C-alpha positions as CSV (number, residue, x, y, z in Angstrom):
1,X,-0.4,0.2,-0.1
2,X,1.1,3.4,-0.7
3,X,0.2,6.3,1.5
4,X,0.3,9.6,0.2
5,X,0.0,12.5,2.7
6,X,0.6,16.7,1.9
7,X,-1.2,19.5,3.0
8,X,-3.9,20.5,0.4
9,X,-5.5,24.2,0.4
10,X,-8.5,23.6,-1.7
11,X,-10.1,19.9,-1.4
12,X,-10.1,17.2,-3.6
13,X,-12.0,18.3,-6.6
14,X,-9.0,19.8,-8.1
15,X,-6.3,18.9,-6.0
16,X,-4.2,17.1,-8.7
17,X,-3.3,13.2,-7.9
18,X,0.2,12.3,-8.6
19,X,-0.8,9.1,-8.1
20,X,-3.4,8.5,-11.1
21,X,-0.8,6.9,-13.2
22,X,0.1,4.1,-10.7
23,X,-2.7,1.9,-11.5
24,X,-1.2,1.5,-15.0
25,X,1.2,-1.9,-15.1
26,X,1.9,-1.6,-11.0
27,X,-0.7,-3.5,-8.8
28,X,-1.1,-1.1,-6.1
29,X,-3.8,0.3,-3.2
30,X,-3.3,3.9,-2.2
31,X,-4.6,6.3,0.1
32,X,-4.3,10.2,-0.2
33,X,-4.6,12.1,3.7
34,X,-5.2,15.7,3.8
35,X,-3.9,16.9,7.3
36,X,-6.0,18.3,9.8
37,X,-6.7,22.1,9.2
38,X,-6.1,22.2,5.5
39,X,-8.8,21.7,2.6
40,X,-12.0,20.1,3.9
41,X,-10.4,18.0,6.7
42,X,-11.6,18.5,10.4
43,X,-10.2,21.5,11.6
44,X,-10.6,21.0,15.5
45,X,-10.1,24.4,17.5
46,X,-6.7,25.1,18.8
47,X,-7.0,24.7,22.7
48,X,-9.9,22.1,22.8
49,X,-8.0,18.8,22.4
50,X,-5.8,19.6,19.2
51,X,-3.0,22.2,19.2
52,X,-1.9,21.7,15.3
53,X,1.7,20.9,17.1
54,X,3.7,18.7,14.8
55,X,3.8,15.8,17.9
56,X,0.0,15.6,17.7
57,X,0.1,15.2,13.9
58,X,2.5,12.3,14.3
59,X,0.2,10.7,16.9
60,X,-2.6,11.1,14.4
61,X,-0.4,9.6,11.2
62,X,0.3,6.4,13.7
63,X,-3.5,6.0,14.6
64,X,-4.8,6.5,10.9
65,X,-1.9,4.1,9.9
66,X,-2.8,1.6,12.1
67,X,-6.6,1.2,10.7
68,X,-6.1,1.7,7.4
69,X,-2.7,-0.2,6.9
70,X,-1.8,-2.8,9.3
71,X,0.7,-4.4,6.8
72,X,3.7,-3.0,5.5
73,X,3.3,0.2,3.1
74,X,5.5,3.3,1.3
75,X,5.0,6.7,2.4
76,X,5.2,10.0,0.3
77,X,5.2,13.2,2.0
78,X,5.4,16.5,0.5
79,X,7.0,19.4,2.1
80,X,6.9,21.0,6.1
81,X,4.9,17.8,7.2
82,X,8.3,15.2,5.8
83,X,9.2,15.5,9.6
84,X,6.4,13.8,10.7
85,X,6.5,10.8,8.5
86,X,10.2,10.6,9.2
87,X,9.8,10.4,12.5
88,X,6.7,7.9,12.4
89,X,9.3,5.9,9.7
90,X,11.9,5.7,12.1
91,X,9.6,4.0,14.8
92,X,8.5,1.9,12.1
93,X,10.7,0.7,9.7
94,X,9.5,-2.9,9.7
95,X,6.7,-1.5,8.5
96,X,8.3,0.8,5.5
97,X,8.9,-0.6,1.9
98,X,9.9,3.0,0.7
99,X,10.3,6.7,2.0
100,X,9.6,9.3,-0.5
101,X,10.0,13.2,0.5
102,X,9.1,15.7,-1.8
103,X,10.9,18.9,-1.0
104,X,11.3,18.6,2.3
105,X,13.4,21.1,4.6
106,X,16.7,19.5,5.0
107,X,19.0,22.1,5.4
108,X,19.8,25.0,7.5
109,X,18.5,27.2,5.2
110,X,15.2,25.5,6.0
111,X,14.6,26.1,9.5
112,X,13.0,29.4,9.1
113,X,9.4,29.8,7.8
114,X,9.0,31.9,4.6
115,X,7.7,34.9,5.2
116,X,4.2,33.7,3.9
117,X,3.8,31.6,6.4
118,X,5.4,33.2,9.2
119,X,2.9,36.3,8.5
120,X,0.3,34.1,9.7
121,X,2.1,33.2,13.0
122,X,2.1,37.4,14.0
123,X,0.2,38.8,16.9
124,X,-3.4,40.2,16.4
125,X,-2.5,40.3,12.5
126,X,-2.0,36.9,11.6
127,X,-5.4,35.8,13.0
128,X,-6.6,38.5,10.8
129,X,-4.6,37.5,7.7
130,X,-5.5,34.1,8.1
131,X,-9.4,35.0,7.5
132,X,-8.3,36.7,4.5
133,X,-9.2,33.9,1.9
134,X,-6.6,35.8,-0.9
135,X,-3.7,35.7,1.5
136,X,-4.5,32.5,3.1
137,X,-5.0,30.7,-0.4
138,X,-4.3,32.3,-3.7
139,X,-0.6,33.9,-2.2
140,X,0.1,30.6,-0.3
141,X,0.0,28.9,-3.5
142,X,1.6,31.2,-5.9
143,X,4.4,32.6,-3.6
144,X,6.2,29.5,-3.6
145,X,6.2,28.0,-7.2
146,X,5.7,28.8,-10.6
147,X,1.7,28.5,-10.4
148,X,-0.7,29.8,-12.7
149,X,-4.5,29.1,-11.7
150,X,-7.7,29.6,-13.3
151,X,-10.3,31.8,-11.3
152,X,-12.5,28.0,-10.8
153,X,-9.6,26.4,-9.7
154,X,-8.6,29.1,-7.3
155,X,-12.0,29.2,-5.8
156,X,-12.0,25.5,-5.0
157,X,-9.1,26.5,-2.8
158,X,-10.6,29.9,-1.5
159,X,-13.5,27.9,-0.4
160,X,-12.7,26.5,3.0
161,X,-11.8,30.1,3.9
162,X,-15.2,31.5,2.6
163,X,-17.6,29.5,4.3
164,X,-16.1,29.1,7.7
165,X,-14.0,30.9,9.9
166,X,-12.2,27.7,11.7
167,X,-9.9,27.7,8.4
168,X,-8.1,30.4,9.2
169,X,-8.0,29.7,13.5
170,X,-6.5,26.6,11.9
171,X,-3.9,27.8,9.9
172,X,-3.2,30.3,12.5
173,X,-2.5,27.4,15.1
174,X,-0.3,25.6,12.5
175,X,2.0,28.9,11.8
176,X,2.4,29.5,15.1
177,X,3.3,25.9,16.4
178,X,5.8,25.1,12.8
179,X,7.3,28.3,13.9
180,X,8.3,27.3,17.3
181,X,9.0,23.6,16.5
182,X,10.2,23.7,13.1
183,X,13.9,24.1,13.9
184,X,13.9,21.0,16.4
185,X,12.0,19.1,14.0
186,X,14.2,19.6,10.8
187,X,16.9,18.8,13.0
188,X,15.5,15.7,14.5
189,X,14.6,14.4,10.9
190,X,18.4,14.9,10.0
191,X,19.8,12.8,12.5
192,X,17.4,10.0,12.0
193,X,18.3,10.2,8.0
194,X,21.9,10.3,9.0
195,X,21.5,7.4,11.4
196,X,23.5,4.2,11.1
197,X,20.2,2.6,12.2
198,X,18.3,4.3,9.1
199,X,17.5,1.5,6.8
200,X,14.4,2.0,5.2
201,X,14.5,3.0,1.2
202,X,14.5,6.9,0.8
203,X,13.9,8.7,-2.1
204,X,14.0,13.0,-2.3
205,X,11.6,14.4,-5.3
206,X,12.8,18.2,-5.6
207,X,11.0,20.9,-7.7
208,X,13.8,23.0,-8.6
209,X,11.7,26.2,-8.9
210,X,10.6,26.2,-5.4
211,X,10.5,29.7,-4.0
212,X,10.7,28.8,-0.1
213,X,13.0,25.9,-0.4
214,X,16.3,26.6,-1.7
215,X,18.1,23.7,-3.3
216,X,21.6,24.6,-1.9
217,X,23.1,21.8,-0.1
218,X,19.9,19.1,-1.0
219,X,22.5,17.2,-3.6
220,X,25.1,17.4,-1.1
221,X,22.8,16.4,1.8
222,X,21.4,13.2,-0.8
223,X,24.9,12.2,-2.3
224,X,26.1,12.0,1.2
225,X,23.9,10.0,3.2
226,X,23.5,7.6,-0.1
227,X,19.7,8.6,-0.8
228,X,18.3,8.8,-3.9
229,X,17.3,12.3,-5.5
230,X,14.9,13.1,-8.2
231,X,15.0,16.6,-10.1
232,X,11.8,17.9,-11.1
233,X,13.1,21.2,-13.3
234,X,10.0,22.9,-14.0
235,X,8.1,22.1,-10.6
236,X,7.6,24.5,-7.4
237,X,7.5,23.8,-4.0
238,X,3.9,21.9,-4.1
239,X,5.2,19.8,-6.7
240,X,2.2,17.3,-6.6
241,X,-0.1,20.4,-7.7
242,X,2.5,21.5,-10.4
243,X,3.6,18.5,-12.0
244,X,1.6,15.9,-10.5
245,X,1.4,13.3,-14.0
246,X,5.8,13.8,-13.5
247,X,5.5,12.7,-10.2
248,X,3.5,10.2,-10.6
249,X,5.6,8.7,-12.7
250,X,8.7,8.8,-10.9
251,X,6.6,7.1,-8.1
252,X,5.9,4.3,-10.0
253,X,9.2,3.5,-10.8
254,X,10.9,3.6,-7.1
255,X,7.9,1.7,-6.2
256,X,8.2,-1.1,-8.6
């Protein structure tokens, strides 16, 4: 089984599926997950049982996998949620066939949130910004890569912020938690991937037009640890959105 986890700022109507090609010539079942707080997933109110910390996301991921994938599986994870998947994988290496990280934060240059995301964690103003559909959806997507959305697609991504304030509250809480804990989680992820005890097959796919995370040092990191790296020259940070078909083909070849 292959599990794909990544934040989606709209919903399943428009989120491009990098796995649609996996059924061609490859017998595989796949489950895609939106993290709580994104798209039309659940958005618990912060301070009432779920505060959107990376530890809570890791526990949620483990609980879900225990239910839907009791046997071995492969995981594909994108962006800033890579430390969550790596932490889970480190504790359950016997269950993992492959781990694919798509534009993960792995170098010292990646420990600071980009200004677009950090703005949502600002005192008082962050809560205001997070309730603005254009700032919370359009700007987040267009500031991190070469994305040009049609208006009908953009409306899908805005919709969660138009129909409920809970989307903005979740975004504000997530940004605060990431700003506080991101550096420690990236360092922990690097330590795991560099450890002699790490035996899981690991591939990093990288959209070279990522405006949030610099590619500098990523290739050296992978070469030093003997992790495979695959470059996608025309993709930005959200590779699954920008070059979903190309990413699907790459993942198919990895999982064969």
